[in-house]
N, C-alpha and C positions, 0 to 999 in steps of 0.2 A: 327440645326435649321435654319441657314442662309447659303446660297450658297456663292461661292467665290466672286461674284460681290458685294453682300450686305456687306460682311465682308470688302472688299476693301474700299468701300465708308465710312463705319463706322470707319475704322481705320484712313482714311484720315481726317475725320471730328472730330476724337478724342472722339467718343461716344460709344465705344465698350461695356463698362460695362453697360451703360444705355440701349443700344439695347438688351443686354442679359436679363436684368430684364423685359423690356417691352415685348419682345418676349415670355419669359417663362410664363408670366401671360396672354397672349393674343392668341398666335397661337396654333391651335389644328387641328386634322385631322377629326373632326366631328362637327356637329352643336351644338354650346354651348347653354345653357339654355337661352330662350328668342329669339333666332335666328328664329325659326319657326314662332312664332307669329309676329315678325317684318316683315319677308318676306311676310306673308299673307296680310299685310296692304298695300303693295306697288303696285301701278298701272303699274310700269315699272321698268326695271333694265337696266344697261349698260353692254354690253358684250365685251370682247376682244378676238380676234381670228386672224387667218391668212387665206388669200384667196388662190386660186390655184397656184398663182405665189409666194406664201410665203410672200406677203406683209402683215404687221400687220395693223389692223383696229380696231376702236372702234365704236360700233353701239348701238342705243337704241332698246330695245326689250319691246314692249308694249302689255299688255293683259288686263288691268283693275284690280281693286282691287280683290284679291283672285286668280289671275292666277298663282302666285308662291306659291307652297306649299311643305312642307317637307313630304317625304314618310317615312323616318326613320332618324336616326341621321347621316347617311352618304349620303343620296340621296334627291335631290329636283327635282320637276317637274315644268317646265315653260310651261304652257299650251297655247302656241302661237307659232308663227314662224316669221322669218324675212320677211319683205315685198319683193316682186319681185324687183330685181334691186339693192338691198343692196349689198355693197361690200363683206359682209360675208354670202350672201345667200347660197353659196355652201360650206361654211367652215365646216359644219357638215356632209357633205356627206361621208367622210372616216370614217370607224369604229375607235373608240377611239380618236376622235378629242379632242384637248386640248383647253379649253376656260377659261377665267376668268369672273367672275360676280361681279358687284358692285351694291348693293342695297342701296339707299340713300333716306332719308326722310327729305326733306328740311324744313318742318314745325318744326321739333324737332332737326335738325342738327345731326341726328344719321346716321351711315352708317356701313355696313359690307361688307367684301370681301370674296368671295368663289371661289376657283380655283380647277380645276380638269378635269375629262374626261367626255365628253358629247356624247349623241347619240340621234337621232330622233326616236321617238316611236309614236304609235297611240295617246298617251296621250299628246304628246308635246316633248319638249327637256328635257331629263333626265340628270342631272349632278351628277356624283359620286364625292363627295368632297374629295380632298386630302389635302387642306389647307383652314382653316377658321379663320377669326379674325375680330375684330371690330377696328374702327378708332376713333380718337378724333374729336370733332366738329369744329376744327379750319378752318377758311376761308370759311365756308359754309354760303351762303346768305339764309336767311329765305324766302321761297316762299310758296304760297298757290295756288292750282289750281282752275280754274273756270269751271263748267260744267262737263260733263262725262269724265272720265279718260280712254279714249280709243283712239287708233291710228286712224287718219283720213285715207281717201283713198289717197294713193300716186298719185299725178297727173302728176308730171314731175320729171325727173332726169337730172342731168347735170354733165358731166365729163370734166376734164381738167388736165393739168400738172402743173398749177400754179393758185394762187388765183387771181380773177379779182378784179376790184376796189370795187364793191359792197361787195364781200366776205372779202376783207381787212377791210372794215368798220365794218363788222359783228365781225370779230376776235378782232379788236382793241377796239370795244365797249363792249366786253364780260366781265362779272364779274365771269364767271364759264366756265370750260371746263373739258373734261374727256380724260384720256390718257391710251392707251393700250401699254403693253410692253411684252417681251417674254424672256424665258430662255431655252436653249437647252434641259435640263432634267426636270426642274420644271414646264414648260408650260407657260400659259398665265396669265396676271394679268390686271385688270381694276382699275383705280384710279381716284380721283377727284382733281382738282386744282381750287382755287378761289383767288380773289383779287379785287381791285378796277378796274372799266373800264379803259383800257389803260395799264393794267399790262402785256399784251402780245403785242409785237411789230412785225410788218411785214416789210420786205424789200420792196424797191420800185418796184421790179419786181415780187413780190408776190411769190417768191420761197424760202423764208427763214423766220422762226419765231424765236423769242427769248422770253423766259419768266423766271422770277425769281423763285428760289427754296427757299421757306420760311421755317422756323423751323417747324418740324413735330414730328412724334412719334419716330424718330431716328432709325427705322428699315431699311429705305431706300429700300423698295421693288421695287419701280419704277426705281430709279437711279441705284440700284444694277443690275437689269435686263439690263438697258441700257449700263452699264459698260461692260457687257459680250456680249450683242447682241444689236446693235444700232438701230434696227428696232423699229418704234413707230407709233402709230395711234392716232390721235386727233379728238375729236368730240365736235363741238360747236352747241348749240341749240338756235333757236329763240323761246323764251318762249311765245311770243305772237302768232306767226303763226304756230308753230310746225314744221318748216323747220329744217332739220338736215344738217349741213356742216361737212363733214368728210375729213380728209386728212391722207395720209400715207407718211412716209419719214424716214430719218436717223437722229439720235440724237447725239449730242456731249455735254458733260458736261463741262462747263467752270469754272475753278478754279482760274483764274487770278484775284488777289485781286483788281487791279486797275480798271478792267472792271466791277467787281461786285459792287464796291463802288458807281457807278452811279445809282444803283437800290436800293431804300430804302427798308430795311428789308430783302434783299436777302442774303443768305449764299452761294449760287452758282447760276449759270445760266444754262439754257438748250437751246441749239440752234438746231433747226430742219430744215434740208434741205428737202424741199417738193418734192416728186416724183410724186404724183397723188392726185387729188381732186375729190370728189364726193359730190354733193348736191342733196337732195331729199325733196320734199314738203310732208306734211301729215305724216311725220315719227313719230311725237309726238302729243299728244293733246296740243292745244295752250291755250292762255288765262291765263297763270300763272301770279300772281301778286307778285311783290317784296314787302315783308313786312318789312324786316330789313336786311341791309348789315351786314356782320360780323364786330364786333368792332375791331377785330384783323387785319383787312386788312391794310397793310402799304400803304402810298401814292404811286401812280403810278410814274414811272420815269418822265413822262411828267409834273406831278404836281410839282415835285422838280424844273424842269427847269423853 
């Protein structure tokens, strides 16, 4: 059920038996009851993949309500494509490309993850599911969209090897981001992280991020991948303008108890060394309204100070 990295993190966290129970009741290789209906309601998903240089990225894939549909219990169609210039634009070019898909509904705090093999077809992106499971609603902020749930026209793209001052403010003001990770044989995975604004810290030179790992479902899909393969891709969305800020880098899991104590609610920390940054406007529909932050969000480190 779990690969060597997941088992290592579970062992170190002392939750092996809990993980076995959670995994046995959640993980499957097909779409579970209700997954097809859930997918059909979503206007966008987040995907994880690797570019031609094998850097891992997380990207929004937007098509409007109804663009994601189940063909059968093993296959889904995403009837859209990535915008020109997205870091993962060419990720589906090779046959049998591995991607991870996260579908998340902020209004209900529900989410599912689908990992497998993808290909481009005339209908869109077809994913053959190898792993499917739901996640708990922890740390998801309730949001509702305004207007049509379709991607805008991407007007500009910006590339760099570090975050600039404006991008640092975006990251440090975020209450939500998405993270892509990879495993050599299991493929890609896309996941969600949430907290109070300020729960992600950026170094002064914009080349390093640190964020807390809060208690979750104990399967450690993301941290397990990062234990084996340190590549990571982070996605931050501007919910008002629809601008997407993406970065790729290398992750390190911090287990040092003294360092962790400075972060309220954290069980571990994750440090990301930034290798490349991509920002694109019009990647998402804007105008989302924050209805209610998660009541489980611990205070940010800056709030304790």
